[in-house]
N, C-alpha and C positions, 0 to 999 in steps of 0.2 A: 396566543399562547401565554401561559402563566409566566409572569416576569421572574418568578422564583424557580421555574422549571430548569432542570439540568440540560444544558445544551448538547450533552452527549447522548441523550435519550431522544430518538426520533419517533418511536411509537412504543406503546405499552408492551407489545408482543416481541420486541426486539431487545437484544442486549445493548447496554450502553456502548457507543463507539469509542475507540481509543482517543479520538480527537474531535473537537467541535469544528464546524465549518470555519469559524473565526480563527481558531488555532492553526488550521491548515493555511488559511489565507495569510495570516501573519508570518508564517514560516516560508511560504513559497511565492508570495506575490512578486517578489523581485526577480524570480526566475531561478532555475537550478538545472543541473545536468546529473542524471543518474546512469551509472554503468551497472549493468545487470547481467549476471551469469544465469543462463537457462540450461538446466540439465534435463533432457528429455527422458522418458521412460526407457527408451532403447539404448541409453548411455551416451548419446551424442550431446555435445555441448556447443552452445552458441553464445554470443554476446549481443545484448540488446542495449540500445541507448534510448533513454527518454529525456527529452529536453523540454522544460517548461518555460514558456515565453509569453509575453504580452499580458501579464497579470494586471488586473484592475479590481475595482470594488466587487464586481459580479463573479469573476472567474478567471480562468487561465487556459491557454492553448498548450496542448501536449503534442510534440513531434516525437515519433517513435520509429526506430529503424534497426535493422541488423545489417551486417556487411553485405549480404546478398539480396537485399530488398530495398525498394524505394521507401522513403519516409512517408508515414501517414500523419495526418494532422487531425486533432479533435479538440474542440472547445468544450469545456466543462465548467459548470458553476461550482463554487466552493461547497455548496450543499450536496451536489451530485458526487463530488469526491468523498465527502463524509459518508454518504449512503453506501459507497462501495464496501464499507466496513460495518454495515448494519446487518447483523446475523440473527435469525429467528431464535428466540429464547428456548423454544421447544426442541431445537435441533443442535444447539451450540452450547459450549461451555467456555467461560473466560477464566484465565488464571495468569499467574506471574511465573516466569521462568528465567533463570540466569542462563545465558547462552554465549558461547564463544562465536564470534561473528567477524567477518572482514572489517566491519566498522568498529570493532573492539568488543571486549567482554562487557555485557550489559544485562540489566534486568529488563526483560521485554514483556509486553502484554501479549499473551497467547490466546488464540481462539481456536478451539477444536469444533469443526462443523461436520455433522453427519449428513451425508448426501447419498441418495440411492445410486448415483452414477460414480461415486468414489468419495471417500472421506477427504476433507481438506483441513489443513492447519495453517494458520496465519500468525506471524510474529510482527508486532509493531514496536518501534523504539520510541519511548517518551521523549528522547532527545531529538527525534527527527519526525515531527508531525507530517503526515501525508501517507504515502503508500506503505504497505508492509515491507519490512527489510528482508523478510524471507517468507515464502509460502511453499507448501507441498500439496499436491493433489495425487491421491492414490486411485489407481484404476486397475482394471484386470490386467493391463499390460505392464504395470509397475508404478513407480513414483516419478512424477515430474516435479522438479525443485527449481525455484527461482530465488536468487539471492542478490540483493543490492550489494555490490562490492565497493562502490565509491559514490559519494554525493559531493558535488561542487556547486555552491551557490554562485550566481552570476557575479556578485560582488567579490567573491573569492578568486574568480578567474581574472579579475582586473581588466 
């Protein structure tokens, strides 16, 4: 790869990602806990917890659970985490939006993605490299909204 290439660009047909793999690694390698509010299209609300552990040079393990389910574990490389935010340029638009959010009022990077199964919108916080702090998926049944309500780094938990 070209030494001068933008690390946010994974491929020519994709929009730049909000964070490079290195930026995600630098932010999350030490671990973190995400409290996430999930609002289903039917109006029901659940809380999901994502705990990131065992970070190293290659990647990190995510444990994810809700109150009524057993935790699942998945190991991901930093590049795989970056790729989750790689959207096709032909189907997506990137913009900046100021949004009131449980993490505070912030200027967020917004991606609007046209999808035959339902349009999707993702908001990423430059202050929190990693997963989107909010996303919405529109379907025939309504809108499913996921919002990060709290992020605690392992060092912050003492």
